Steps between C-alpha positions, in 0.01 A plus 500: 500500500646840408679463167598858436850569372752440777718808531680342795645419731265236641735449793611838632705359787797377299639823359524760774304825508301431182199678647707820517631467146458770236357241261184483713429863411570429132265201507224704663544779247594752768836593356613598153806719553849375420781494755740784434852367450788728593836477319569144397771462238710211375570143600846417623750220535517538879691261727284262706767333709656712773434668831148627576446873455433606857637723774411774746248776432714795609359828628658818368408867485460676166847653541650158571332354191637789293851429631452130432398571140801725451736231627364211296329639187685829464239771548296671771127484422284794594305452819176510302615199298513288816198342665629328811740233376376524140643711220322629192583309182530820299774627734715195416425530128593869497828423676617217275398694188764761587779250569715417197729201543825511300826304522634787716212504748620438859433149632288632792271686260458190285408287802255762631342521156470119487328498841256771389408305186465176700282677760280638223463156343434326831261744665354661191471203267548158660329571835292816445233568758153619405599867540675482163750777575689413821797270562590361843853595606499185710606315184813713474645317801546190281685708241757660731746228399429498128701180448335305784156599366539215252480247786134566584198309372347794316279271295319356802473848655333643188260206488417535871417866446287419195308224682419737785381769261280248317355387832429855614347596165269196505319634807168671452518875469859521377564736210878490447774241473880509502765239436671382184183458297702465181586154634129418517443635149780294348398196708152525346621564145739203524229257610149616405483461123177697431638824649856480364572769238687439180871571541742668265879469509655578843664840524793353694734209429375187679826301497720399796666844504474846345758736353468871579777744401740207473410385853370151570185521713275228645234361270153650504261328745196305386269798528697693239350283226176692559680828425371507143208611288171349619202437274147447629319394184416160653461591864386779726721765655339646814121448499420346839161358400650315204797366696272364773286330238811349337610358835150359559503315169856370502567140402775281639716524190495880518728509804874431474630344820867500403577805280875508560747322274757403764763434232466839330780757499278740693452258788856368497640854515348530848524136604686586820244762599192298401602190697197293387533264796387779732191557287366185670593593858220530756640795690429851628572803281631786713525875453542683833153497663350289222501120515304311234501123459605343171285194422618323183333178618164654410589558132728208411401482133712807428797277587375209289397302809188313609262721699346352813248646742713736711487515876274750675668844513674581827279770650778598741672677212196726457608701805796621296264714292430717803867592537604819321770765537243756608594645842776239539804727488797338668377144441768244420319292239765230511408430864129552434500233228783279625292181463430574134855612431617167643260322265639700209851389593376140461338571162688219324357248746141575396530463122201295387525205262208318340433253221556656154208507256480487121142627481438835669148391596631211709423542870451279801158340538247737649699817431253654254204434729690671782608791281155565354359503851734768637559729203320790339378381162433843350650845540225692322209658678189284534294815433653589163233619256520557130584860436398753238839491328842344533592151609216268601558270802534131426307197618767296680279429806221360283755298305617346827145393585439343160837323510423352842166364387636364170767316698226351718312378193818356350556297815143373490522393134816308574352316798136428408399181312382561144145362517151648504499561875848644483396748231197602707726577794739694278217710356373573851848599611543717190176683578624551855832645384329733251278625784810573709650705217171686452491586871859620483416730211227659712761588761741658253521883522231678299642647181376829365381466144709712267537509123824306539314213673334399177827487310689173494798502737645153455658604170711753687593286799602138505277310741669239716344159529765308692593512865619837622775599735377628836652819634605464864700702750856583401727226630836621625737266330690682226825626647656436159308784332740769618 
């Protein structure tokens, strides 16, 4: 029997398109570059409840787009700043930097300025594409009525865009990623203890409201608490090799399933926008051509609920990934996605409810066996070698093998009778398990001998001896993180 470290998944049929996943290249050692993130800033208290952000992809000439910009954001961009229906970010920044709002500024100018800032935030920050410097003017249609813009579900739209970017970036051969990656960063810092930096005092007031020039403004959103000095004396900042190794060696108690204090002033300040009930809704997330399914039933422990084995994913939804705005000018996305928009309108009917748990490890019987069978256990390359200098790769795969065999022996000791024959059988089994570990060591990647190999490394890195957390595919069930 082959007892090498199981990188996973054993069953590749459960999670779709795993054979085309970027992690295969990482595992095989064929990829070492980092995805290039383009413009991702801030985390916002965006409304979840509301109408889906969708509409018609209008076709306009460059002159028509220039006239449209003049009408709604107050300036005519140069033709070179336009690329089809997209406008350069720097053109918007240059415009708003020359607008000075005073108590005497005309109302129209103030509204146009507000639209320009909102467009910059939406297309340049919350939903940036991988170009990094272009904003779709399609978004401006939802800002024409600046008051009615509040009625849209911007939170679900931002998350839909981010999910699609994460999906696209996970494919082999991709080198860039867009979307609100600051959400992913703060999601990870809030939950994964070994990579969370030390935090200083927030630079903004985190109460239910703020005072600015004697004006009462809404309270800062949750993400603002990370707007502070960060220290990395106990964790790593950006080294990919180290972060992968940390994820490989994580223990259960190093992941925080419920990081939010729902009674805090920060959360209560945006209680109406957060709408925690919708965090548990199985529903589509919609942003024009993009439809991504929200599956909280697959990650119920983040809601303090018992996790069961989820149903098989609906492969019919996979066809949605082939639908893009490319060459679809004139498409009415409301009609195109009417079935999913109807499901969104029924979002309160699909809120999931399960048995609460007091122990975060509690799951339905058989869940862990199922999960370990379908997930990827390690995110590091199986071909990592020791290097001449710098961080040395860890031994999480070997630790998994030893843990498995020790668990087998523990079961045997608990079940065998304590007599002479029983001890003989235990010794024979022990010899067998040692042989399995020896064979596994033979199949570990060869390590180049370097001066650092002879130096002790365990004094610099804590070795884990308990069960580790497996790293699987990202489950789409955190609509609350926006």
